C-alpha positions in Angstrom: 10.0 -38.4 33.5 13.6 -38.9 34.5 14.6 -39.7 38.1 16.1 -36.8 39.9 19.8 -36.9 40.6 21.5 -36.2 44.0 22.0 -32.5 43.3 18.3 -32.0 42.4 17.2 -33.8 45.5 19.6 -31.8 47.7 18.7 -28.4 46.3 14.9 -29.2 46.3 15.1 -30.4 50.0 17.1 -27.4 51.1 14.7 -25.0 49.3 11.7 -26.6 51.0 13.2 -26.3 54.5 14.7 -22.8 54.1 11.6 -21.4 52.3 9.2 -22.8 54.8 11.2 -21.6 57.8 11.7 -18.1 56.2 8.0 -17.8 55.3 6.9 -18.9 58.8 9.2 -16.4 60.5 8.3 -13.5 58.2 4.6 -14.1 58.2 4.2 -14.6 61.9 1.1 -16.7 61.4 -0.2 -18.8 64.3 -3.3 -20.4 62.7 -3.3 -24.0 61.5 -4.6 -23.0 58.1 -1.8 -20.4 57.6 0.9 -22.9 58.6 -0.5 -25.5 56.3 -0.6 -23.0 53.4 3.0 -21.9 54.0 4.2 -25.5 54.2 2.4 -26.3 50.9 3.9 -23.2 49.3 7.4 -24.2 50.5 6.9 -27.7 49.1 5.8 -26.5 45.7 8.8 -24.1 45.6 11.2 -27.0 46.4 9.6 -29.1 43.7 9.9 -26.2 41.2 13.6 -25.7 42.0 14.3 -29.5 41.7 12.5 -29.8 38.4 13.9 -26.7 36.7 17.5 -27.4 37.7 19.6 -28.3 34.6 20.6 -31.9 34.2 24.1 -33.0 33.0 23.9 -33.8 29.3 27.3 -35.1 28.7 28.5 -38.4 30.1 31.5 -38.8 32.4 34.5 -40.4 30.7 35.5 -43.8 32.1 38.8 -43.9 34.0 39.8 -47.4 32.7 40.8 -47.7 29.0 40.7 -50.8 27.0 44.2 -50.4 25.5 47.1 -51.8 27.6 50.6 -50.6 27.0 53.0 -53.3 25.8 55.4 -53.0 28.8 52.7 -53.3 31.5 51.4 -56.8 30.9 53.2 -58.4 33.9 51.5 -58.7 37.3 53.2 -56.6 40.1 53.1 -57.8 43.7 53.9 -55.3 46.4 56.9 -56.1 48.7 56.3 -57.0 52.3 56.7 -54.0 54.7 60.1 -54.0 56.5 60.1 -53.9 60.3 56.3 -54.1 60.6 55.9 -57.5 62.3 56.9 -59.2 65.5 59.6 -61.3 63.7 61.8 -58.2 63.4 62.4 -57.8 67.1 65.8 -58.4 68.5 66.3 -60.5 71.6 68.7 -59.1 74.2 
């Protein structure tokens, strides 16, 4: 089985929390067995949501390409900022 991605983990976790809280509030149960059953049901629902969520099938294109234009082979160095240091102060 494939490892879940970040979206599957987030949706599954949110489903567990929201479903468990909603079921506890709607049922109004106070017994330990009822609370455990609702928690297990919320957990199973969250796993079901995470597993059935569609996975991205196409790969993301890389940003860097192998081809370099002929005019951009030189290294460019940024100029020093003007007026940013203590050496630009004037003495009165």
